[in-house]
C-alpha positions as YAML, in Angstrom:
chain: A
units: angstrom
residues:
- id: 1
  name: MET
  ca: [7.32, -0.64, 25.14]
- id: 2
  name: GLU
  ca: [9.71, -3.14, 25.02]
- id: 3
  name: MET
  ca: [8.57, -4.26, 21.59]
- id: 4
  name: ILE
  ca: [8.54, -1.17, 19.94]
- id: 5
  name: PRO
  ca: [11.79, -1.72, 18.18]
- id: 6
  name: MET
  ca: [11.29, -4.96, 17.44]
- id: 7
  name: LEU
  ca: [7.97, -4.06, 15.67]
- id: 8
  name: LYS
  ca: [9.67, -1.11, 13.43]
- id: 9
  name: ARG
  ca: [12.26, -3.26, 12.25]
- id: 10
  name: HIS
  ca: [9.77, -5.73, 11.15]
- id: 11
  name: GLY
  ca: [8.14, -2.61, 8.76]
- id: 12
  name: TYR
  ca: [5.26, -2.22, 11.29]
- id: 13
  name: GLN
  ca: [3.93, 1.73, 11.24]
- id: 14
  name: TYR
  ca: [1.14, 1.53, 14.06]
- id: 15
  name: VAL
  ca: [-0.55, -0.70, 16.90]
- id: 16
  name: LEU
  ca: [-3.52, -0.84, 18.15]
- id: 17
  name: VAL
  ca: [-3.66, -0.80, 21.57]
- id: 18
  name: ASP
  ca: [-6.77, -0.90, 24.14]
- id: 19
  name: SER
  ca: [-6.73, 2.62, 26.17]
- id: 20
  name: ILE
  ca: [-6.82, 1.76, 29.19]
- id: 21
  name: PHE
  ca: [-3.15, 1.02, 28.78]
- id: 22
  name: ILE
  ca: [-1.94, 4.38, 27.36]
- id: 23
  name: LYS
  ca: [-0.34, 6.44, 30.08]
- id: 24
  name: PRO
  ca: [-0.58, 10.22, 28.69]
- id: 25
  name: LYS
  ca: [2.43, 12.43, 29.71]
- id: 26
  name: ARG
  ca: [0.22, 15.22, 30.63]
- id: 27
  name: GLU
  ca: [-3.26, 15.53, 31.97]
- id: 28
  name: MET
  ca: [-5.91, 14.73, 29.37]
- id: 29
  name: ARG
  ca: [-9.73, 14.71, 29.01]
- id: 30
  name: TRP
  ca: [-11.68, 11.37, 28.50]
- id: 31
  name: GLU
  ca: [-12.09, 11.49, 24.95]
- id: 32
  name: GLU
  ca: [-8.62, 12.69, 24.38]
- id: 33
  name: LEU
  ca: [-7.06, 9.83, 25.71]
- id: 34
  name: ARG
  ca: [-9.16, 7.38, 23.27]
- id: 35
  name: TYR
  ca: [-9.88, 8.96, 20.06]
- id: 36
  name: ARG
  ca: [-6.61, 10.40, 18.90]
- id: 37
  name: PRO
  ca: [-3.46, 8.95, 17.86]
- id: 38
  name: TYR
  ca: [0.00, 9.22, 19.68]
- id: 39
  name: LEU
  ca: [3.60, 8.19, 19.35]
- id: 40
  name: ALA
  ca: [5.42, 5.77, 21.89]
- id: 41
  name: ARG
  ca: [9.14, 5.72, 21.92]
- id: 42
  name: HIS
  ca: [11.54, 3.13, 23.31]
- id: 43
  name: GLU
  ca: [15.20, 2.83, 22.99]
- id: 44
  name: GLY
  ca: [15.37, 5.07, 20.05]
- id: 45
  name: ALA
  ca: [12.50, 3.79, 17.76]
- id: 46
  name: GLU
  ca: [9.02, 5.17, 17.52]
- id: 47
  name: ILE
  ca: [5.47, 3.86, 16.73]
- id: 48
  name: ILE
  ca: [2.43, 5.27, 16.07]
- id: 49
  name: VAL
  ca: [-0.12, 4.07, 19.29]
- id: 50
  name: VAL
  ca: [-3.86, 4.37, 18.00]
- id: 51
  name: PRO
  ca: [-6.53, 3.60, 21.19]
- id: 52
  name: ARG
  ca: [-8.92, 1.52, 20.87]
- id: 53
  name: ASP
  ca: [-12.72, 2.55, 22.30]
- id: 54
  name: ARG
  ca: [-13.04, -1.11, 24.53]
- id: 55
  name: ASP
  ca: [-16.66, 0.11, 25.17]
- id: 56
  name: LEU
  ca: [-17.94, 0.45, 21.62]
- id: 57
  name: SER
  ca: [-15.53, -2.93, 20.64]
- id: 58
  name: ASN
  ca: [-17.21, -4.62, 23.57]
- id: 59
  name: ALA
  ca: [-20.44, -3.61, 21.86]
- id: 60
  name: GLN
  ca: [-19.30, -4.65, 18.54]
- id: 61
  name: LEU
  ca: [-18.63, -8.18, 19.78]
- id: 62
  name: SER
  ca: [-22.07, -8.80, 20.89]
- id: 63
  name: GLY
  ca: [-23.94, -7.33, 18.08]
- id: 64
  name: LEU
  ca: [-25.30, -3.49, 18.01]
- id: 65
  name: ASP
  ca: [-27.58, -1.66, 16.10]
- id: 66
  name: PRO
  ca: [-26.31, 0.81, 13.59]
- id: 67
  name: GLY
  ca: [-28.60, 3.66, 14.96]
- id: 68
  name: TRP
  ca: [-27.40, 3.23, 18.05]
- id: 69
  name: PHE
  ca: [-23.66, 3.04, 17.47]
- id: 70
  name: GLU
  ca: [-23.97, 6.04, 15.39]
- id: 71
  name: HIS
  ca: [-25.48, 7.91, 18.34]
- id: 72
  name: GLU
  ca: [-23.16, 6.54, 20.65]
- id: 73
  name: VAL
  ca: [-20.22, 7.76, 18.35]
- id: 74
  name: ARG
  ca: [-21.98, 11.38, 18.28]
- id: 75
  name: GLU
  ca: [-22.18, 11.54, 21.84]
- id: 76
  name: ARG
  ca: [-18.76, 10.35, 22.64]
- id: 77
  name: THR
  ca: [-16.94, 12.72, 20.71]
- id: 78
  name: LYS
  ca: [-19.20, 15.62, 20.84]
- id: 79
  name: TRP
  ca: [-16.38, 17.60, 23.09]
- id: 80
  name: CYS
  ca: [-13.43, 16.46, 20.59]
- id: 81
  name: ASN
  ca: [-11.90, 19.93, 19.56]
- id: 82
  name: PHE
  ca: [-9.46, 18.07, 17.07]
- id: 83
  name: PRO
  ca: [-10.33, 14.58, 14.53]
- id: 84
  name: ALA
  ca: [-11.42, 12.32, 16.20]
- id: 85
  name: LEU
  ca: [-10.74, 8.88, 15.27]
- id: 86
  name: VAL
  ca: [-12.57, 6.24, 16.87]
- id: 87
  name: THR
  ca: [-11.27, 2.78, 16.97]
- id: 88
  name: THR
  ca: [-13.39, -0.60, 17.48]
- id: 89
  name: TRP
  ca: [-11.44, -3.61, 16.97]
- id: 90
  name: THR
  ca: [-12.70, -7.21, 17.94]
- id: 91
  name: ASP
  ca: [-11.79, -10.87, 17.70]
- id: 92
  name: GLY
  ca: [-13.61, -12.22, 14.67]
- id: 93
  name: GLU
  ca: [-13.73, -15.98, 15.88]
- id: 94
  name: ASN
  ca: [-15.32, -14.36, 19.52]
- id: 95
  name: GLY
  ca: [-18.62, -12.69, 18.82]
- id: 96
  name: GLY
  ca: [-21.29, -15.41, 17.38]
- id: 97
  name: TRP
  ca: [-22.70, -12.73, 14.62]
- id: 98
  name: PHE
  ca: [-19.82, -12.52, 12.63]
- id: 99
  name: ARG
  ca: [-19.82, -16.11, 12.12]
- id: 100
  name: ALA
  ca: [-23.70, -16.24, 11.52]
- id: 101
  name: THR
  ca: [-24.47, -18.17, 8.49]
- id: 102
  name: GLN
  ca: [-27.51, -15.46, 7.51]
- id: 103
  name: ILE
  ca: [-25.45, -12.75, 6.12]
- id: 104
  name: GLU
  ca: [-28.41, -10.27, 7.14]
- id: 105
  name: SER
  ca: [-28.62, -11.59, 10.88]
- id: 106
  name: GLY
  ca: [-24.92, -11.32, 11.38]
- id: 107
  name: PHE
  ca: [-22.21, -7.82, 11.35]
- id: 108
  name: TRP
  ca: [-22.06, -8.11, 8.02]
- id: 109
  name: GLY
  ca: [-25.49, -7.54, 7.03]
- id: 110
  name: PHE
  ca: [-27.33, -6.16, 10.04]
- id: 111
  name: PHE
  ca: [-24.21, -3.38, 10.96]
- id: 112
  name: TYR
  ca: [-21.78, -3.01, 8.37]
- id: 113
  name: ARG
  ca: [-23.90, -2.86, 5.35]
- id: 114
  name: PRO
  ca: [-26.08, -0.53, 6.65]
- id: 115
  name: VAL
  ca: [-23.34, 1.96, 7.94]
- id: 116
  name: LEU
  ca: [-22.04, 2.17, 4.80]
- id: 117
  name: ASP
  ca: [-25.29, 2.77, 3.23]
- id: 118
  name: ARG
  ca: [-26.07, 5.63, 5.58]
- id: 119
  name: TYR
  ca: [-22.40, 6.92, 4.91]
- id: 120
  name: ARG
  ca: [-23.41, 6.41, 0.65]
- id: 121
  name: ALA
  ca: [-26.86, 7.99, 1.35]
- id: 122
  name: GLY
  ca: [-25.00, 11.20, 3.33]
- id: 123
  name: THR
  ca: [-27.00, 10.63, 6.30]
- id: 124
  name: LEU
  ca: [-24.75, 8.95, 8.47]
- id: 125
  name: GLY
  ca: [-22.46, 11.23, 11.32]
- id: 126
  name: PHE
  ca: [-19.01, 9.85, 10.39]
- id: 127
  name: ALA
  ca: [-17.28, 8.51, 7.36]
- id: 128
  name: PRO
  ca: [-15.38, 5.70, 7.09]
- id: 129
  name: ILE
  ca: [-11.41, 5.68, 6.53]
- id: 130
  name: HIS
  ca: [-8.58, 3.49, 7.03]
- id: 131
  name: ILE
  ca: [-6.24, 3.57, 9.93]
- id: 132
  name: SER
  ca: [-3.48, 4.82, 7.59]
- id: 133
  name: GLU
  ca: [-5.17, 7.21, 5.74]
- id: 134
  name: TYR
  ca: [-6.57, 8.88, 8.24]
- id: 135
  name: LEU
  ca: [-2.95, 8.95, 10.05]
- id: 136
  name: ARG
  ca: [-1.82, 10.52, 6.46]
- id: 137
  name: ARG
  ca: [-4.06, 13.46, 7.07]
- id: 138
  name: PHE
  ca: [-3.06, 13.91, 10.87]
- id: 139
  name: PRO
  ca: [0.07, 12.50, 12.06]
- id: 140
  name: PRO
  ca: [0.01, 12.22, 15.59]
- id: 141
  name: THR
  ca: [2.68, 14.47, 17.42]
- id: 142
  name: GLU
  ca: [2.37, 13.78, 21.05]
- id: 143
  name: GLU
  ca: [4.01, 11.43, 23.16]
- id: 144
  name: VAL
  ca: [2.44, 8.26, 25.52]
- id: 145
  name: GLU
  ca: [3.49, 5.22, 26.99]
- id: 146
  name: VAL
  ca: [1.69, 2.01, 27.32]
- id: 147
  name: TYR
  ca: [1.36, -0.13, 30.33]
- id: 148
  name: ARG
  ca: [1.83, -3.72, 29.98]
- id: 149
  name: GLY
  ca: [-1.69, -5.64, 30.37]
- id: 150
  name: PRO
  ca: [-2.05, -7.95, 33.70]
- id: 151
  name: GLY
  ca: [-2.06, -11.25, 31.63]
- id: 152
  name: ILE
  ca: [-3.69, -9.37, 28.77]
- id: 153
  name: PRO
  ca: [-1.49, -8.00, 25.90]
- id: 154
  name: SER
  ca: [-1.88, -4.40, 25.96]
- id: 155
  name: ILE
  ca: [-1.26, -4.27, 22.26]
- id: 156
  name: ILE
  ca: [-4.17, -6.15, 20.19]
- id: 157
  name: GLY
  ca: [-3.35, -5.15, 16.68]
- id: 158
  name: VAL
  ca: [-0.58, -3.90, 13.81]
- id: 159
  name: GLY
  ca: [-0.67, -1.92, 10.63]
- id: 160
  name: THR
  ca: [2.18, -2.17, 8.50]
- id: 161
  name: SER
  ca: [1.08, 0.35, 5.61]
- id: 162
  name: LEU
  ca: [0.91, 4.10, 5.68]
- id: 163
  name: ASN
  ca: [0.91, 4.58, 1.97]
- id: 164
  name: GLY
  ca: [-1.92, 2.49, 1.18]
- id: 165
  name: PRO
  ca: [-4.88, 0.36, 2.78]
- id: 166
  name: ALA
  ca: [-4.00, -0.94, 6.22]
- id: 167
  name: ARG
  ca: [-2.57, -4.91, 6.80]
- id: 168
  name: CYS
  ca: [-2.79, -6.36, 9.92]
- id: 169
  name: SER
  ca: [-1.69, -8.97, 11.38]
- id: 170
  name: ARG
  ca: [-5.32, -10.58, 12.33]
- id: 171
  name: ARG
  ca: [-8.07, -11.00, 10.69]
- id: 172
  name: LYS
  ca: [-10.63, -8.28, 13.04]
- id: 173
  name: ALA
  ca: [-13.78, -7.09, 12.79]
- id: 174
  name: GLY
  ca: [-14.48, -3.01, 13.06]
- id: 175
  name: MET
  ca: [-14.74, 0.13, 10.77]
- id: 176
  name: SER
  ca: [-12.38, 3.20, 10.28]
- id: 177
  name: SER
  ca: [-14.47, 6.35, 9.93]
- id: 178
  name: ALA
  ca: [-14.06, 10.69, 10.46]
- id: 179
  name: THR
  ca: [-16.44, 12.75, 10.15]
- id: 180
  name: PRO
  ca: [-16.34, 15.62, 7.24]
- id: 181
  name: ALA
  ca: [-15.75, 17.79, 10.64]
- id: 182
  name: ASN
  ca: [-13.23, 15.81, 11.24]
- id: 183
  name: ILE
  ca: [-11.34, 16.24, 7.77]
- id: 184
  name: THR
  ca: [-12.00, 19.74, 7.18]
- id: 185
  name: GLY
  ca: [-10.33, 19.71, 11.07]
- id: 186
  name: ASN
  ca: [-13.35, 21.58, 12.76]
- id: 187
  name: ARG
  ca: [-15.25, 20.09, 15.93]
- id: 188
  name: SER
  ca: [-15.57, 16.63, 15.83]
- id: 189
  name: ASN
  ca: [-18.80, 14.75, 15.25]
- id: 190
  name: GLY
  ca: [-17.52, 10.88, 15.35]
- id: 191
  name: SER
  ca: [-15.31, 8.76, 13.94]
- id: 192
  name: ILE
  ca: [-14.36, 4.84, 13.78]
- id: 193
  name: SER
  ca: [-11.38, 2.72, 12.96]
- id: 194
  name: ASN
  ca: [-10.63, -0.98, 11.84]
...
């Protein structure tokens, strides 16, 4: 929380925070805490907090099947009565499949390209979207606090732009997406974020 004024002074508009470090100011359902952005304030400064789905991010780090991922997003967001934003965020240098020399067996060939191909074919249950675009369409209105991680940084990424594609402080692997249902504000069938 103490970093918020400094981050704002340096032009950051949002931070990515592992969902386990978000402290709601009211009772929230499991999916509410993970799949919608919030505001955090400290000493008069305000920043947007985008929750990261820890489980899906860990699965992404280790390698995952696009069909499994689509099913998991659908199941995790089926009770969302808001436009869900499912955010995965992973250190690209820690997962071996991010550095695979054979493109087809790594993240970009085995997972990312097939997900985008399914989206283009109209068969994917969610739609890719930049975090900044999602925040423009569905700005956060509710405030939360962010816990300090025990020896682990609770802020895992930062974004500088709500007027164009997100620029981030470290290269990460992940995706952003929302379903057509999310875009129209109906019940969510899933979304993802980078």
